[in-house]
N, C-alpha and C positions, 0 to 999 in steps of 0.2 A: 394023740387026741388034741383037738383044737376047740377052744371056747369062743372062737370068733363069732359064729352065727348065733350062739346063745347070748352073747353080749349084744349083738345087733337087735335081737328080738326084744330087748329091753327098751328100745327106743320109744315104744308105746307108753312107757311109764314116765318119761321125762316131759314134764309140762313146760309150756312156754308162757310168757307173760306173767311170771310169778308175782310181780308186785301189783298187778291190776286185777280188778274184778272182771271176770269173763262171763258173758251170757252162756257161752258154751266153751269148754276147755279145749285147748289144742295141744297135741303132743308133737314131739319132733319127728315121729314116723309119718304122721299126717302131713306135717309141714314139709318134710322132705319130698313126699310124693307131689305135692302141689308145686314146689319149687322146680322139681324135675319137669313137670308138664309145661310150666311157664318158660323155663330156660330153653326147652326144646322148641317151643313156639318162637321165642326170640331168635334162635338160630335159623329157623325156617324163614322168618320174616327178613332177617339180615340177608340170607342167601337169595331169596326170591325177589325182594323189593329193593335191596340196597347193594347188589353186586358182591355179596359176601361169599366166602368159601369156608364155612365152619361146619364141623360135623354135628348135626343135631343129636345123633345118638350118643356121641362122646359127651356132649354138653349135658344131656339128660342123665347120663351115668354119673358124671361128676356131681351133679346136683343131688342125686339119691344119697350120696355118701358125704355131702358137705357138712352135716352136723353129727356124723356118726360118733365122733370123739366125745360127744356129750353124754354117752352112756357111761363114761368114766368120770366126767367133770360135772355133769348136770348142766342146766341152762342158766348161765349168769345173766341177769337182766341188764339191758343196755345201759341204763343210768349208772349202774355199778361198773360194768365193763369199761365204759368210756369216761369214768369220773375224772381221771387225770392220766397223763402219759405213763406214769410208773405202773399204775394198775393195768392199763391197756397192754403195755409191753410184757408185764408179768403174766397176764392171761394168755398172750400169744405163745409164751413159753410153755404154759400148762397145756394149751391146745396141741402144740407140737409133741409134747411128751405123751399125751393121750393117743395121738395118731401113731406114734412109734410103738406104743404098747399094743394097740390093735393090730398093726402090721406084723408085729412079732408073734401074734397068735396064728398067723397064716402059715400053713405047712410050707416048708422051704421050696418045694417043687412048684408052688403057686404064687409065691411072694412077688415075683416081678410083675405079674398081671394085676396085682392090687396096689403096688407101691405108688403108682401114678394117681390113684384115687385119693391118697392121703397127703402126698407131697407134690409140689408144683414141678411140672416138666415144661420145658421151653415150648413145646408144641401146643400146650394147653392154655396159653395166654388168652386167646380169644374165648374159648369155652368158659374159662374161669371168670372172665369179665362178665359174660352173660349170666352165669350162675349168681354172681354177686348182685347183678341188676334184678334178676328174678327173685332173689331172697328179699330185697327191699320192696319189690312190687308185691310180693305175697304178704309181707308185714302190713303194707298199705291196704291190701284187700281185706285182711283180717280186721283192720280198723273200720273200714267201710261196713263190713258185716255186723260188727258190734254196734256201731252207731245206728245202723238200720234196724237192729233189734231193740233200740231204745237205750243202749248203754252209752251214756255220755262220758264215761270214764276214758274212752278212747279218742275223744275229740281233739285234745292237744296232740296226742301221738299222730293222729291222722294228718293234721296240718304239717307237723314236722316231717313225717314220712313222705307226704306229697312233695314238699320242697326238696327233700333228699333225692327222690326219684327224678324229679325234673332237672336237678343239677347234674344228673348222669350225662345229659346231652347226647344220648344215643338215639338215632332215628328209629330203631326198632322198638325202643321203649316208648317213644312218642306215639308210634303207630299202635302199640298195644294199649296205651292209655286211651287213645281216641276210639279205637275199634272195639275193645273188649271190656274195659272197665265200666263204662256207663251201665251195662247190664247188672252190675253188682249192686246198683242202687234200686233195683226193681224187686217186686215181690214175685213169687213163683207164678201167680196168675197173670202178672204183667209181662212175663217172659213169653207168653203164647203169641 
């Protein structure tokens, strides 16, 4: 018997942005789906517009699992996680332990197919780079949505995340920002 998928089903209970007032709550299951869609788009943009050769499907799959360990650790808010190097390093160890625990729940016959979702493989450098970029982009989009709903609690985070996204200096991220992000500032009536 394996508890793996029972644990993953609990992603819907892990709330993000725990230190901030949210107009609408976001859980890691919703967040992971959004990151997967954006990461896939970044891979497609890289391949079609910037002569890349990265698997959009692999990138999306890695994104779906990128926060899975939080079913064991919870979501530690960024100001706590990055408070100092010691906490950051300790949390990386906790994340690795959670990933190991989840991987150990997989039946032996399937384990090799899941190992690369939790631990870096050399071939996944580009997809993981795009997942990290998508993760930041999605945090930025959450800020835009909250501000659009009148929640100024996210104003400072929006500025910091915008700067962080721009520092990535990836052409596919710039393309995504210019092409898709402006629509997030519109109401549903304005999208027509």
